[in-house]
N, C-alpha and C positions, 0 to 999 in steps of 0.2 A: 673734613672736620677740623676745628681749631683745636691745637694742643692745649692741654691742661685746662679743659673745661671743668667747672665745678659741678659735683654731684653730691646730693644728701640722701640718706636713707632713714626712713621712718618705720619701725617695726612694732606691731601691736599683737598681743596675744602670747602663744605659747613659745616654748624653747624651739620646737620644730621651726617656727617662723624665723627665729633669730639665726638659726644654722642656714637657712635658705637665703636670707638677707646677706649673710657673710659671703656666700657663694656668689651671689649677684654682684656684690661690691667688687670682688676680685677681678671679675670679667671686665668691669669698667675701668679699674685702676691699671690693669694690664694694657688698656688701650688709651692711655694718655688723659685720662680724667684724674682729678684730685678730689679726695672726700672731704667735705666739710661738714659741721654740725647742721642739723636741720633748722636751727633758728637763725641761720646765716642766709644771705642771698646765694642762690645757686643757679646754675643753668638748667639742671634737671633734678627732680625730686622723685624718688621711688618710695611708694607707701605700701608696705606688705600688711594687708588688712586682716582683721579677725572678725568673726561673725558668731562667736559663741552665744551672746546675749544681745538683746535690743540695745543695751547700753554700750556694748562693744560696737555696734553699727553706728551709733550716734557719735561715739568718739572719732570713728573713721571719718564720718561726714564732716565734722567740725575741724579736723585736722586738714582735710583737703581743702576746705574753704580758707582756712588760716594761710596755707601755703600760697594759694592763688592770690590772696591779698598781699602777702609778703613779697612774692615775686611774680608779677603778673606776665611777664614774658618768658617764664620758665616752662619747660616741658614737664608735665606731671603724669606720673604713671601710678595706677592702681592695680595691685595684684593680690593674691591671697584668697582667703575663703570668701570674704564679702564679694570680691570681684568675680568669683566663680558663680555664687549663688545669685547675685543681683547686678549683673554687669550694666544693664541699661540704666539702672538707678544711679550708679556711679558715674556712667558716662554723661548723664544729664547735669551733673554738677559742672557749673561754669569753671573752666580753666583746666579740667581734666582732659588729657590728650589721648591717653592709651589706657585701655583696660585689658589685662592680660590674664587669661584664665590659667588653670593648673598646667594643662599641657603645653602651654607656650610661655611659661614663667621663665625658662631658660633661654628664650629668644629675645628678652627685653632689650639687651644692648642693641641687637640688630634693628629692632624697631625704633629705638631712640636714634640711632645713627642715620636712619633713613627718613626720619620725620621732619617736616616742617610744620610750624604751628597752623593748625587747622581749627576751624569754628566747631566742627563736629568731631567728637572723640571716635577713635577706631577701637573696636572690640575684637579681641583675638581669642578664639577657642574657649568658650565659656559654656558649652553644652553640658547640661546637667546629666550626671551619671555616665559621661562618656570619657572621663579622665582615665588614661591608661598608661601614660609615661611615668617614669621614675626619675625625678629631678634629684641627682646626687647633690649632697650638701653637707658641709662641716664648717664650723666657725673657726676663724683665726683672729689674731690681734690681741687676745687676752693672754698675758703671760702665764696664767695658771691653769686655765681649763678651756676646753673645746666642747661644743655640742656636735655630735656625730649622728647623722640621720641614717637609721638602718631599715626603716620600714615607713610605708605611707598607706593612707586609706583605711577603711574599715568596713567590715561585713556584718556588724552587729545589729545596726538598725534599731537602737534604743528609741523609745517612743517620742523622746523630746529633742533628739539630736539631728542636726543637719550635716554633720561631718561626712557621712557616707556621700551625700550629694555634693559637698564641697571638695572632698578629697579623693572620691571614687572608691574602688574595691580595694581590699588589702593586697599589697604587693611589695616586693623587696628586690634588691640586687643580691648578689651572691656573697658568701662569707669571704672569699678570696678578695673580691672588690672592696668590701668593707675593710678588711685588714690592710689592703694597700693604702687606703685613705688614713687609717690609724697610723700607719708608718710615716706618712707625710706630716701628721699631726706631731709625732714623736720627734721627727727630725727638726721641728721648729722650736723645740725646747719646752713645749707644754707638757705637764706632767699628769694632768687629770682629763678624762674624757666622760661627758654625760651622754649616755646612749638615749637617743630620742626617736620618736615615731608617733604615729596617731594611735595604733594599737600595737605597742612595742613587742609584746609577748606573742603576737600573732605572726612574728617573723618566720619565714620559711615556706609560705604558701606557694610563692612563685618558683622557688628553686629546689623544693623538696628537702630543705635542711630544717634544723630545729634552732629555736632561740637558745637552748642550752649549748648547742654546738658552737653558735656564735660566740657566747661568752667564754667557752673553753679556748677558742681560737684567738680571741682578743687578749686573754691573759698571757699569751706567749710573746706579745709585741713588746720588743725591747724599748725602753725609754718612757714608756707610759707606766706610772706607778700606782694610779688609782683610777677605778671606773665607778660611776654611779649609774644605776638604772632609773631613768627619769620618772617613769610611770608604767604600771603594769596592772591589767585586769586581774582580779582575785582568782578568777577561774582558770587563768593561765599562770599564776604564780604556783607552780608545783612544789611538791617536797623536794624533788631533785634540784631545782633552782636554788631553794632556801638552803639546802645542805651544801650546794656548791659555794654559795656566798659565805657560809659559815667557815668553810676550810680554805677559801681562796685567800692568796696573799695580796690581791689587787682590787677585788670587788668589795666595796664597802658596805658596812651594816646600816644601809639607808634605803628604806623602802617607801614609795609613794604609791598608794593603793586607792582606786576610787571606790567608795562606798555608795555615795548618793543618798542613801536613806538607811536608817536603822530600824525601819519598820517594814516587815514582809509584805503587807498589804500594798504599800507604796512602791516597793521593789517590783512586784508583779505588774503594777500599773505602768511602771517605767520600762517594762520589758527587759530588765536586767537578768543575767544568766546565773543567779545564785540566790541564796536567801541569807539570813543573818546568822543562822547556825554554821553554815559553810564558811562565811566570812570570819566568824569568830574563830573557827578552826585554823584558818590560815594565820591569823594573829597570834594565836596560842602557839602554834608550831614555830613561828619566828621567835617569840620570846623564850621558848623552850630551848632553842639551840643557840640563840643570840640574845641574852637578857637585856643587853644595853643598846639594842638596835633602835634607831630613830625611825618612827613609822609616822608618815603624814598621810591624811586621809581627806578625799573630796567629799563634800556634802552639798546637796541642794536643798534649799527650804522653800516652803510655799508651793510645792508641787500640787496640781490640781486634785482636789478631794482629800488633801492632807489636813486632818482634824487636829485640834489641840492635843487629843489623846495620842494620835499618831506621832506628832512632834515630841511629846513627852517619852514616847517609846524610844524614839531616836536618841534623845538626850540620855536616857537611862543606858541604852546600848553603848554609847560613846564612853560614858563613865566606866562601863564594865571592861571594855577592851583596851582603855588607857592609851591612846596614841599620844604622840609627842606634839602633833600639830593638826589643825584643821584648816582646809582650804574651803571657804564657804561661798556658795553661789545662790542668790535668790533666783527662783525659777523665772524663766522669761519665754513667753511664746516665740516659737520659730515657725515661719511659713512653711507649709508642706509637709509638717510633722503631724502625727496623730493627735498629739496633745494640744495642737493649735486650736482644734474644734471641740475639745473635750469640755464638758460642763464641770461645775464645782471649782471654778477659778478662785483663788485666794486673793484678798484685798491687798494692795500695796503695803498699807500700814502694818498689817499682820505679818507679812513677809519680812519687813524691815525689823519688827519686833523679834521675830524668831531668829534672824541673822544676828541681831545684837546679842541675844542669849548665847548663841554658839560662839560669838567672838569672845565674850567673857569667859566661857568654858575653855576655849582655845588658850587664852592668856594664862589660865590656871594650869592646864595640862602642860603647856610649854615651859612654865616657870618650874614646875614640879620636876619635869625631865632634867632641866639644867641643874636643879638642886641635887638630884640624885648623883650627879657627876662631879660635885664639888669634892676636891681631894684625890681625883683620879687622874692619871696620866694619859694624855691623848696626843696624837700626831696631827699637827695643824699645818695646812698649805696656806702660806701667808700671800696676800695680795700686795700689789705695789702701791695701791693708793694710800694716801695718808689723811686720817680723819682727825683734825686738830693735832694733838701730839701722840696720837695712837695709830696702830695699823691693825688690820683684821684678817682673819682667815677662818676656814672651817675645819673641824676635826673630822675624823673618819665617820663618826655618828652624827655629823651635821650641826654640830654645836658652834655657833659663831663666837670665836674667842678674840679678844683684843688685848694688846700689850703695848707698852711704850714703843714708838716708832724707831725701827732700826732698819735703814734702807738695805742692808746686806742680807736681810731675811726674806725680802721680796722673792716670790717664786720658789721658795724652798720649803721642804717639809721638816718642821722642827717638833721635837718633843716638849710638850707643856703640861705642867701641872695646873689644873683648874682650881682657883683659889677663892672665887666668889662670883657674884652677879653684879654688874654695874647698873647705874640708874637707868640706863637706856636699854636694859633688858639683855645686853650681851654678857657672855661670861668673860671673867678676868682670869689672867694666868701668869705664871712665871716660867721661864725657861729651866729645864732640868739640868 
């Protein structure tokens, strides 16, 4: 292999994919590759795909074709959820050389190292529901935060979701192994870790440990000053976990909780493991203990058989629980799921209309949350990037704060008083 070959990585989808891409990149960089942006000519491109919606699939296909056109002689690798679910579909795209399933994601460097350009793509380990290995991953390179993978796979089998097929059964490595990775992150100078997984709160099935035990052990790692839990199912967000975050010196008051619908009829059709009464209890318990917590919520609009009345019930419920942010997803049929053949499909224009209503609601909720924090003092971890004459960072409760650029503050946690809201929607502040 020639020294200093160029490699580019493209990541679509979730934080988990970003952590895995970072791990893949380090393997190549340790073996005489140099990383370049994906819009530049490279010898190798690795695309970590997403398949959460049909639109995500479409973006993956468009990207692969773009890279083939951009660099016809490059080796192009597709991995990730789309690769696991539809390997032959990706292999049929002209220019794609390697399709690596979940169990062989960690072997991509070896595949590339051994490959010569072939007319037919090679597919490695994409058997549905056979994924069993755990690909350890954490991201590096960002001065302020790292995504640390603690869990993979899901056993829930919600009616609309392909993740159990793409990622396999719920599994994890031990608390000891994860803490060792957190120490590596700490030694690099990174101060914040985002704990990621497919069904993060389900941690412990493989090792007989608990998610709460993991949190308690991570809090002892010297050098890491802040942790965020990226997403946790409401039925796994126990009183004990909320209480722990309340009293923790490191775990931040930031909760990302999938709701998917505020209508019990739709939740039942989705095969979710709770109803709105239970979900509201979780939110109320958070606000009772941590009144200024940031709560982000996932919502799917246009699920089959969702009537206007059902959607209005969801809107009313969202108003009542008062989250700080909504992550909105128009429903999309996924092959081999129960809802793919369900009757009562919603027209695309109605899904778009409902999504726009929730986007407007999200903007209102988000601004009100920021307004409630004007005049309060928060601790902000500032990023190194310069935005015009400003720099930005996030508070404990996930408020994006901007102040005039001061390079010495990059990567540091600084106490800031929130003074207002800028035209771009970010909070403004001054150092205390």
